[in-house]
C-alpha positions as CSV (number, residue, x, y, z in Angstrom):
1,X,4.5,-5.5,25.4
2,X,3.5,-2.1,23.8
3,X,-0.4,-1.5,23.3
4,X,-1.7,-1.4,20.0
5,X,-2.1,2.7,20.3
6,X,1.9,2.6,21.2
7,X,2.8,0.5,18.0
8,X,0.8,2.8,15.8
9,X,1.9,6.0,17.1
10,X,5.5,4.7,16.7
11,X,5.4,3.9,13.1
12,X,8.0,4.9,10.8
13,X,8.8,3.5,7.3
14,X,11.8,1.1,7.2
15,X,13.9,1.3,4.0
16,X,17.0,-0.4,5.2
17,X,16.9,-4.1,6.6
18,X,19.5,-6.4,8.1
19,X,20.3,-9.6,5.9
20,X,17.9,-11.8,7.7
21,X,15.0,-13.7,6.5
22,X,11.7,-13.7,8.6
23,X,10.4,-17.1,9.8
24,X,7.7,-19.2,8.3
25,X,5.8,-18.7,11.7
26,X,6.2,-14.9,11.6
27,X,5.0,-15.0,8.1
28,X,1.9,-17.0,8.9
29,X,1.1,-14.8,12.0
30,X,1.2,-11.5,9.7
31,X,-0.9,-13.0,6.9
32,X,-3.3,-14.8,9.5
33,X,-3.7,-11.2,11.2
34,X,-4.2,-9.6,7.8
35,X,-7.0,-11.9,7.1
36,X,-8.8,-10.6,10.2
37,X,-9.3,-7.3,8.7
38,X,-13.1,-6.2,8.1
39,X,-14.2,-7.1,4.5
40,X,-17.1,-5.4,2.7
41,X,-20.1,-8.0,2.5
42,X,-17.5,-10.4,3.5
43,X,-16.3,-11.0,-0.1
44,X,-12.5,-10.9,1.0
45,X,-11.7,-9.7,-2.4
46,X,-8.1,-9.4,-2.0
47,X,-5.1,-11.9,-2.3
48,X,-1.6,-11.5,-1.0
49,X,1.4,-12.8,-2.7
50,X,4.7,-13.7,-0.9
51,X,7.6,-13.1,-2.9
52,X,10.2,-15.7,-1.8
53,X,12.0,-16.3,-5.3
54,X,15.5,-14.2,-5.3
55,X,15.3,-13.6,-9.2
56,X,11.8,-12.3,-8.9
57,X,12.6,-10.0,-6.0
58,X,15.3,-8.6,-8.3
59,X,13.0,-8.2,-11.0
60,X,10.5,-6.6,-8.8
61,X,13.3,-4.3,-7.6
62,X,14.2,-3.1,-11.1
63,X,10.5,-2.5,-12.0
64,X,10.1,-0.2,-9.0
65,X,13.6,1.3,-9.1
66,X,13.9,0.4,-5.0
67,X,16.7,-1.4,-3.6
68,X,14.6,-2.5,-0.3
69,X,12.1,-4.2,-2.6
70,X,14.9,-6.9,-3.1
71,X,16.9,-6.4,0.0
72,X,14.3,-7.2,3.0
73,X,13.1,-10.0,5.1
74,X,10.1,-10.8,3.3
75,X,8.1,-9.0,0.5
76,X,4.2,-9.1,0.2
77,X,2.3,-8.0,-2.8
78,X,-1.3,-7.0,-2.2
79,X,-3.9,-7.4,-4.8
80,X,-7.5,-6.5,-5.5
81,X,-9.0,-9.9,-6.3
82,X,-12.5,-10.3,-7.9
83,X,-11.4,-13.5,-9.9
84,X,-11.8,-15.8,-6.8
85,X,-15.7,-14.9,-6.8
86,X,-15.9,-16.3,-10.3
87,X,-14.4,-19.8,-9.7
88,X,-17.7,-21.6,-8.5
89,X,-19.6,-20.0,-11.1
90,X,-21.2,-21.8,-14.0
91,X,-20.3,-20.2,-17.4
92,X,-23.9,-18.6,-17.7
93,X,-23.2,-17.2,-14.1
94,X,-19.9,-15.7,-15.3
95,X,-21.7,-13.9,-17.9
96,X,-24.4,-12.6,-15.5
97,X,-21.6,-11.4,-13.3
98,X,-19.9,-9.1,-15.9
99,X,-21.5,-5.8,-15.2
100,X,-20.5,-6.1,-11.6
101,X,-17.0,-7.4,-11.9
102,X,-16.4,-4.5,-14.4
103,X,-17.9,-1.9,-12.3
104,X,-15.8,0.8,-10.5
105,X,-17.9,0.2,-7.3
106,X,-16.2,-3.4,-6.6
107,X,-12.8,-2.4,-7.6
108,X,-13.1,0.2,-4.9
109,X,-14.4,-2.6,-2.4
110,X,-11.3,-4.7,-3.3
111,X,-8.8,-2.1,-2.9
112,X,-10.5,-1.1,0.5
113,X,-10.2,-4.8,1.5
114,X,-6.8,-4.8,0.5
115,X,-5.7,-1.7,2.3
116,X,-7.7,-2.9,5.6
117,X,-5.7,-6.3,5.3
118,X,-2.4,-4.6,4.7
119,X,-2.6,-2.3,7.7
120,X,-3.4,-5.2,9.8
121,X,-0.4,-6.9,8.6
122,X,1.7,-4.1,9.1
123,X,0.8,-3.8,12.7
124,X,1.3,-7.5,13.2
125,X,4.9,-7.1,11.7
126,X,5.6,-4.1,13.9
127,X,4.2,-5.9,17.2
128,X,7.1,-8.7,16.3
129,X,9.4,-5.9,16.1
130,X,9.8,-5.9,12.7
131,X,9.7,-3.0,10.2
132,X,7.6,-2.4,7.3
133,X,7.3,0.0,4.4
134,X,4.6,0.4,1.9
135,X,5.6,0.1,-1.8
136,X,3.3,2.2,-4.4
137,X,6.1,2.2,-7.0
138,X,4.8,-1.2,-8.3
139,X,2.3,1.2,-10.5
140,X,5.4,2.0,-12.6
141,X,4.9,-1.0,-14.9
142,X,1.8,-3.0,-13.8
143,X,2.0,-5.0,-17.4
144,X,5.3,-6.1,-16.4
145,X,4.3,-7.2,-12.7
146,X,1.3,-8.8,-14.2
147,X,3.4,-11.2,-16.4
148,X,6.0,-11.6,-13.8
149,X,3.3,-13.1,-11.3
150,X,1.0,-14.7,-13.8
151,X,-2.0,-12.7,-12.6
152,X,-5.6,-13.8,-14.1
153,X,-8.1,-11.4,-15.1
154,X,-9.7,-9.3,-12.4
155,X,-6.8,-9.5,-10.2
156,X,-4.9,-6.1,-10.0
157,X,-1.6,-5.5,-8.2
158,X,-2.2,-2.5,-5.8
159,X,0.9,-2.2,-3.8
160,X,3.7,-3.9,-2.1
161,X,5.1,-4.2,1.5
162,X,8.7,-5.0,2.4
163,X,8.9,-6.4,6.0
164,X,12.2,-7.2,7.8
165,X,14.4,-6.6,10.7
166,X,15.1,-2.9,10.9
167,X,18.7,-1.7,10.1
168,X,18.0,2.0,10.8
169,X,15.6,4.1,13.3
170,X,14.5,7.0,11.1
171,X,12.7,9.8,12.9
172,X,8.6,9.9,13.0
173,X,7.6,12.0,10.2
174,X,5.2,14.6,11.5
175,X,1.4,14.4,10.4
176,X,-0.9,17.2,9.5
177,X,-2.5,18.6,12.4
178,X,-5.8,17.1,13.4
179,X,-7.8,20.1,12.6
180,X,-6.9,19.7,9.1
181,X,-8.3,16.3,8.6
182,X,-10.9,15.8,11.3
183,X,-14.1,17.9,11.1
184,X,-17.5,17.4,13.1
185,X,-20.8,17.0,11.0
186,X,-19.6,18.7,7.7
187,X,-16.6,19.3,6.2
188,X,-14.8,22.6,7.2
189,X,-15.2,25.0,4.3
190,X,-13.0,27.6,5.8
191,X,-10.0,27.8,3.2
192,X,-8.4,30.7,5.2
193,X,-8.4,28.2,8.3
194,X,-7.1,25.6,6.3
195,X,-4.2,27.6,4.5
196,X,-3.3,28.9,8.1
197,X,-2.9,25.1,9.3
198,X,-1.2,24.0,6.0
199,X,1.3,26.8,6.3
200,X,2.2,26.0,9.9
201,X,2.6,22.2,9.0
202,X,4.5,23.2,6.0
203,X,7.2,24.8,8.3
204,X,7.3,21.7,10.6
205,X,7.7,19.5,7.5
206,X,10.6,21.9,6.4
207,X,12.3,21.6,9.8
208,X,11.9,17.8,9.8
209,X,13.4,17.2,6.2
210,X,16.2,19.6,7.1
211,X,17.4,17.9,10.2
212,X,16.3,14.2,9.7
213,X,19.2,11.8,9.7
214,X,19.0,10.1,6.5
215,X,17.9,11.7,3.0
216,X,17.9,15.6,4.4
217,X,16.2,18.0,1.9
218,X,14.8,21.4,1.7
219,X,11.0,20.7,1.0
220,X,7.4,21.3,2.1
221,X,4.5,19.3,2.3
222,X,2.2,21.3,-0.2
223,X,5.2,22.3,-2.2
224,X,5.8,18.6,-3.0
225,X,2.4,17.5,-3.7
226,X,1.6,20.6,-5.8
227,X,4.5,19.7,-7.8
228,X,3.8,16.2,-8.1
229,X,0.0,17.0,-9.4
230,X,1.1,19.2,-12.0
231,X,2.6,16.1,-13.8
232,X,0.8,14.2,-16.4
233,X,-1.5,11.6,-15.2
234,X,-0.5,8.0,-16.1
235,X,-2.8,7.0,-18.9
236,X,-1.1,3.5,-19.0
237,X,-2.3,2.7,-15.4
238,X,-5.8,3.4,-16.5
239,X,-5.8,1.4,-19.5
240,X,-4.3,-1.7,-17.8
241,X,-6.9,-1.5,-14.7
242,X,-9.7,-1.3,-17.2
243,X,-8.3,-4.3,-19.4
244,X,-8.1,-6.5,-16.1
245,X,-11.5,-5.4,-15.3
246,X,-13.3,-6.0,-18.3
247,X,-11.8,-9.6,-19.4
248,X,-13.6,-12.7,-17.9
249,X,-11.9,-15.9,-18.3
């Protein structure tokens, strides 16, 4: 069996899966592994929704515009969940909890909790020789997903994860050089050095995109992201999140 480090270093996103459902035992193992992730103050402020209904999978596929949201062995949706913390509270206690529940701080904590749990789930799935791909595209229509899944106040969908038996073996995507992301004692303010590192990485990514076996294209890391960040921010996303945080049922 591969070591944990081997599993991490061989990660690649799988977007095409065999028509084979993963077992309940495998799902249980993956979810239990997710639950073993660290949690701030041990609040465990996340929930995981497994999508087994074929029509619901199809609906989520339409929302995201991604075929592999519908076609996979199993689909998980990770949510920030502060609702659970209110269940045992009295009405008076709930009112006293409002400022905390509405704070950005605790939404951030819930997001981190969910992300740590998801990475554990991904590692568990890959150790079982399954493939995974994270799905951030659920943000394209959060109100629709909210309605489909009947989410209560203070539960916000963050991202999905498609899991299944891989039907492809894409190349491993190169990462930024370690010098561009790891600094000691303080942030490296040397923009010139960073620029050199990014220019070198751009060439590596350009070569990767041009020769990869699926979906080859001409692109660079910095060019793609500069183009993306020039788009107008999604105001609907912020309004939705604020609305879910401000209501206390």
